[in-house]
C-alpha angles and dihedrals in degrees: 000000000000124000093245089057089072112092113249088238096045092128091053090050093051092047092050096046093048093043090237107176091199090064125205092338088060091052090048091052091052092050092047093053092046089050091051091052105050089163088064135264129220123232094251093059092039089054090055091053097044100030088226118135116256097241091054091047090054092050092048093050090053091051090050089054090050089050089054093240091112125038091199135352093290109021130076123226113238090255090044092054091049089049096054092046102041101031104028093033099232115167134198104247125202113284088228090071108084118203093184098058103027114146115197091205096047118132085228096072094110093053092047092054090046089053092051097044101031124248098269095049091044092054091051097049091043089058091047093052090051088058095058115139116266114268120260111222093202088064092045090245116162123172116241115216119260089248090055092052091051091045090054091050094049092045092053090046091050090053092051092249100125109047114088093348135134102229129193128190119201100210119351113189086141096064100235089140090063092058093045091048094048092051088067089212102110128077093227141346121213127180127197114196136155091212111088090198089063097046092047092047094050094045094048093044093051092047091050091046092049090052092051093046091049090054091047090049091053089050091048094245096122139028091220104147116169107052111198138136139236113271108225125195118189099215141158103226090211083082123068118264111276111267094241089064099039113122093352103111134086101199134025128193123186139170099193132192115292093254131094092237089050096051091044092050095048089048088054093048089050090055089052090054099047122089113251093254131128115257101015110146137229121196116207127182113206131172127242110284138165116285093256090060093052089049090052090051093051091046089053090050090057090052088055093050098259134124125203108246101170140010120196110195119219090357096144123060121195132196113252097336103147092170089068094036082246091286138083134182126244117230121195114200126184131199112254097165106049095186100062121196088209115142116215109231141154118265107234100176136080117297116170128061095255092051093049092045093049090050092051092048091049094053092041090057091049092048092050090049091052092048094047095046091043090056091051097050132061102164119051119077121212133174123239094202151324120255123197120190112194138177122201115198133191093018113178112262094237091063096068100079114121093232092053093047094049093046091049093051093049092046090050090053090050091048090052093044092241122153115238114213101174142342129212127193132190128183119209126210127276090002143330133091136219120198125184121192114196110210133193082234096046126279152302123212129190129190125184136204102188092179088064095032087237132142127188119204131195114188117181117175126177091202138058116345089230090068092059089047091049091054092051093044092051094046091048090056091047098044095043098208120184091222133029126192118191130189116181118200128188110220129209106003109175139131108292143144123247110272092202097240144012117354 
């Protein structure tokens, strides 16, 4: 049987016929582990590697035999072996590299990478990594050690997340993309980074490396086959991923800013990059934080359709980064809801450590001023803010699209001269939308019930009452409801001195 005789969706077919909950990625994992154990592997050990129950493994192996990929429960047919190598991209790795006993914190990491890449290639990429641009603190860059970069590569390789994969890195001042590229095991490597120094360095390094490897290939000094280069995209991740890259990647790795907004945003951008397929992974390095912060991160991952499958403590070591205590953890998330209801939108809030810290200091100063002045005054009354609760009924059906609602909210804020800091959107199933606009002056929230042609609005403005009224007036004109109900509420009246400006 020829390779092209296998159906393009053969993995999907096998997963469906064997009732494999892990889907095509589960079938791929089984095939990869069988390929890595040509001497044979029993179901018990295979179950440990794939985390798939033994009865389901047995059923899947039988379906692979029926599909003519396997000749028996352990051996590939000739066409099956060609299929996993040429279509899935599996490669025969050096026998000296042991998957069973691999220790990520072994002192032998350097030698293991050298075994996988070959001594000549390893020497070249090791020299390239040592030439990485100096970190920029304002972008929360912090250089991971060379051993950490190699550890990440081997760990991804061990998990089957390098061979034959389209891999994207969101930020790569560490140079992991260079190692993945030089291994010649992936289908493609793409890097998104705001720092032009990084994108230029990676692109130039990969082009030089490709040239050298091509020359070595012609001289018979390397078995490097698929010459390509790292694709670099200079991109501010505050903006959604460019449409040509959306849902095109198999694997994402990111080491985001040290802030909760930064990690949450990069997690979202990773979800935008990944194909909408069950089980695809995202690797995220994140520094030690208080338990509440880790809970927030995991909660965000669920909103983006991920589950946390593995957490490696103190996996990443950095040079001289006292803010992280020189270490960070490595999270591995996997897609559990392939059809995400995620809305691509621009991040308008703070992102990097300095921005978040400046914002906290600003509000801390205001809070202290309020407390101090409040303690010194017992007479004058001021108002903290104006809150308008509104209900719009019998709204035309065409006015419930997410794009229309978001645009209307942002236009209303502009009309009222309010400062938007961030905006969050969530789609409910089968219908209904919630949108939250974070303002410098407080917030606006909107909730829809399209089946009843009903919209609920919550407008809270710590500024002039007229601004809250302007927002409602503008949205009423845009939404065109038949009925409007309005309930104004004055918030925070208490004895206070004049602060001489906005509260």
